N, C-alpha and C positions, 0 to 999 in steps of 0.2 A: 301363717293363716291357712295355707293349703299346700299341696305338693309343689306348686310353682310360684306362689305369691308370698312375699315376706314384707314385714314392716320394720323399719329401723328408725328410731326416734333420735333427733338431735335436741337435747335438753339444754337450753340457754337460761340465763338468770330470769328473764321475763317471758320468754317465748319457747315453745316446743314445736319443732317442725317434724311432722310425721311423713316419712318417705316410704312409699310403697313401690316394690319392684316385682316385675314378672320375670322369673328366671327361665333360662332355656338356651338353646343353641341360637347363635346369631345375635340380633339386636334385642336388647332388653328395654322395654318401655317402663317408665316410672312416673309416679304422680307425687305431688308434695302438698300437704295440708298444714296450715298454720293453726295450732292450738285446738284442733278439732279432729277427733278420731271417728271415722266412718268407714269401717272395713268393707261393708257391702257396696258402698258407692265406689270406693277405690277399685274393688274387684270388677265391677261393671265396666269402668273405664278401661282397665288394663286388659280384660278379656276381649273387649271390642277391638282394642289396638292389635291384639295378637303380638307378633314380633315385627311390627312395621318398622321399616327403615326409610327415612326421608332425607333428602339433601337440602331442601328449603322448607320454610314454614308451610304447613299444609293444614287446611281447615276442612273438617268433615262434620256431618250431622252426628249427634249423639243420641243413643237410645233414650226413650222416655225414662225419667228418673225422678225420685222424690225431691231432689234439690232444684229441679226446674231448669237446669242447664240444657241448652239446645244444641250446642256444638262442642267439639274438642279441637284443640290445636296440637299438631304434632311438630315438635321443634327439635332440630338437630343441635348438636353441642355448640355450634357457632352462635346460636341465638340466645344462649343463657349462660349463667355462671354457676349453676348448681353442680355440686361435686368437685368444683375446682379446688386444687390444693391437697386433695386426699386421694382422688381416683382419676388423676389426669390421664393415665394410660388407657383407662377403660372408658372414658367419656365418649369417644367416637363410636362406641358400640352401644350407646344408650339413646333413647328417644324420650324427651320430656313430653308428657301428655297433660294438657292444661284444659280443664273443663271451663267453658265460657258461655256467655249469652251471645247470640248472633251479632248484636250491635256493638260488641266491644272491640272486635278486630275484623279487618277485611280478609285477612289471611295472605295479603300481598305485601306486608310490611318488610322493610329491610331489617337486618339485625339491629342497626342503630335505632330505628323507629320502634322496634319491638322492645328493646331495653327501656326506651324513654316512656312508652305507654305503661309498661309494668311498674316503672318507678314512680310515675306521677299521676296516673289516672286509674289503672285497673289493678286492684290488689288480688292478683290471680291465685294466691295460696289461701285466700279466705273463702271457704266453701259456703259460708252462710251470708254472703254479701248479696245486696240488691244489684241489678244490672248497673254497670258503670260504663256508659256508652262512650265510644271513641269520639272525640271532639277536637277538631283543629280550629284554632281561633286566629283571626286577623282583625285588627282594629286600629283606628286612629281617632284621637280625641284632642283637638287643638286646645281645649280649655285646661285639661290636666297635663297636656304635653306627653301623654302616654301613647304607646302604639307598638306595633310589631314590624313596622316597615313593610316591605313587599312580601315577606314570608309569613308562614303560619307556625303557631306553636301549639303543642298538645295542652289541653286544659280540661278541668272538670266543669260540669254544668254551672256550679255556683260561681266559678270565676267568670264565665261568660256572662251570666246574669248580672254580676257586679259591673262589668263594663257596659252593659246595656243601661243599667241605672245611671251610671256616670254620664251617659249620653243625653240625659234629659236636659232640654234647653240649649243643646249644642247643634247649631245648624249645619256645620261643615264636617261633622264626624260620621263614622260608620262602625258597625260591627259585622263581621262575616263569620259564619260558622259552617264548617264542612262536617258531614257525617261519615260513617264507615263506608258508604257507597260512593263517596266523593261527590255527593250532591251538595249544593251550597245555598244558603239563604243569607241575605243582607238585611240589616236593620238600620234605619236612619230615623232620626227624630222628626216627627211631623208637627204636632202642636199639643199643648196641654200635657196630658199623660199618654198620648198616642204616638205610635211609631208607624213607619211604612215598612212592610215586609215584602221583599222581592226575592223570588225563587230563581235559582240558576241563571242569575244575571239577565233575566228577561223582564224588561219594564212592563210588558203586557200582563205579568202575573202580580203586579204590585197591588197591595191591599192595606187598609188601615187595620191596626191591631192595638188594643188597649194594653197599657203597661202591665196590668195585672193578669193579662192573658198570655204573656210572652213565655212564662215558664212552661205551661202546659203545651203550648205550640212547639217550643223547642224540644221538649221531651218526646213528643210524638214524632217530630222530624228525625231525631237522633236514633230512635228505637224502631222505626217502622221496617 
């Protein structure tokens, strides 16, 4: 593509991964796109990265771009499996650059959390995606006997909304949602089609919210 940027495509039966590398001395940054070629956007991300070397996941603002991504994550080889099995010796000299929306990652995730979020919530190689906000879910529903115990699991918004719907008419259950800032809201059934919304475990913040308003309220909470 240029003197120092190349694209190498992995063609699979149903998917093609377009891998862009910035070559040079030291650490080589690279980006991966699934089924979408956008040389200009890849070059923007790689040129901003320079030859950045990081030891932990690092989040930084991204220059304005037509795809609308606001940030980029720089990930060392311990945080991903790209290039494994083919370039194992070279992987420590690379930095995976992932364009993201701010709400998708805090930048403080452990390698295990990072793998889990990319696997189940954020399709990071899809550059035409809508924001897929980071969502940690904890719930208990005595009627369905479903729940997460004392811990949280990563989930998509639709999964959280399903658990809210399951809570209608259940007096002793709850749904808790954490966003990428580690802020929390709790939803408990109130009456009819209404819930009680409690922010950051402070009962003074409690308010009634209609069932059909929960989606928009949660989206705003997750993406703000």
